[in-house]
N, C-alpha and C positions, 0 to 999 in steps of 0.2 A: 627728095621731097619734090612734089609737083604742086605748082601754084596755078589755080584756075580762077577766072573771074566769072561768077554766076550770080544770079539773083538769089535772094534768101529762099524763095519758094522752090527754085530749081535745086539749090543745095540741099534743102530738107528732103526733097523727093529722092535724090541720089542717095543720101544717107539712109533713108528708110528702105530703099531697094536693097542696098548692101546688107543692112541688118536683117531683113526678111529672107535673104538668100542663105543665111546661116542656119545650121541645125539648131534644134531647141537647146541642146547642151552648150553649143557655142554661144548662143544668145545669152544664156545664164552667165557664162564666164565673162562675156563682154559687159553685162550689167554689173557684176561684182567688181570687175576691174575699174569701171567708171565710178562706182561708189567709193572705192578706195582712193581714187584720185580726188574726188570731191571732199573727202574727209581731211585732206591736207589744207584746205582753205579755211581761214578763220571764220568763226561764226559769232553772231551777236547773241546767241542763246547762252545765258549764264548757266554754268554748271552748278547744280544744287547738290550740296553735300549734306546728307542727313544720316539717319540710322539704317539706310538701305544697304543690303549686301551687294557689292560690286565685283564683277569679274573684269580685270583689266588685262588686255592682250597687248604686249609690246611688239612693235614691228621692227624687223631688222632693216638694214640699209637697202636690201633688194626687194622690199615689200612683203616678204614672208612674215609669218608669225613665229616669234621665238617661243619655245616651250620650256 
């Protein structure tokens, strides 16, 4: 792991350059992986349970989806 000290503006610029250097399919995978990481954080949104049909996917320990 490399630690660097930069301003927020410089850090965002570097992050954007790295992201834009990816192919479109790599960008999609990066986005999906980041969404999976964010899903692990607690949310203030209350889960509404009603008469809706729900599809629940269970994730295994390595982040994949169990079938």
